[in-house]
NUPAKE-761596 format. One record per residue (C-alpha): residue in one letter; y, z, x. Coordinates in steps of 0.001 Angstrom, whole numbers, plus 500000, padded with zeros to 6 digits. Layout:
AYZX...
***
This chain:
M500441499994500213S503375498948501730G505961502132501965A502483504541502605L502770507356504617C499153507499505449V499441504115507709Q501547505929510622V498185508480511037D494720508648511643L492918507716507873E490692510191509561L492543512596508518F492001512310504149F488557511923505642P487655515737506366E484355516565507441R481877519379504780G484340522408504568E487110521108506157S490684522192504249G493241518330503408R495636520828503551E497230517847506773A496379515210504505K497872516879501300A501197517499502791V501660513609504415C501673513211500635A503764515181499099R506359513285501694C505001509764500173E506969507504497281V503600506321496464Q501945509269496023T501253508505492615E500376504966492751C497804506076495264L496579508236492791A496494506502489614Y494364504087491638A491683506562493424L491242507417489323D491321503840487903H488837502088490773G486478505901491543E487256506650494650R484769509937494753H485723510186498421G488928512472500575V492287512984499533W493790510327497570G497855511193495916G497746514307497445K494462515212495418G490825516470496543E488015514835496051R487281517864492941A490883517943492010R490144513755491099E487078514473489465R488627517452486686M491188514737486077R488660511531485594R487419514362482841D489456515192482040R490501512033481274K486912510677479381A487693514053477059S491088513140475989A490052509191475199A487251510483473567S489395512378471547D491668509848470370R488478507986469631G487641511187467312A491519511506465494A490886507602464132
***
């Protein structure tokens, strides 16, 4: 993505090993002008690993579940 700060640092930072912190990657994301678009891309494309748009794997999984529940609720209300 044009303008993404992640291209200016080691990309391995965004894919911490199991048990390592993604705090540094999230700090880069917090300053990035395309953070929202990055997160949307990860959610839309099912990215399961790494830090995307300032969110780690578990946070994105919760967001995906919430999206599905919301969509199901919207269909039930129609």
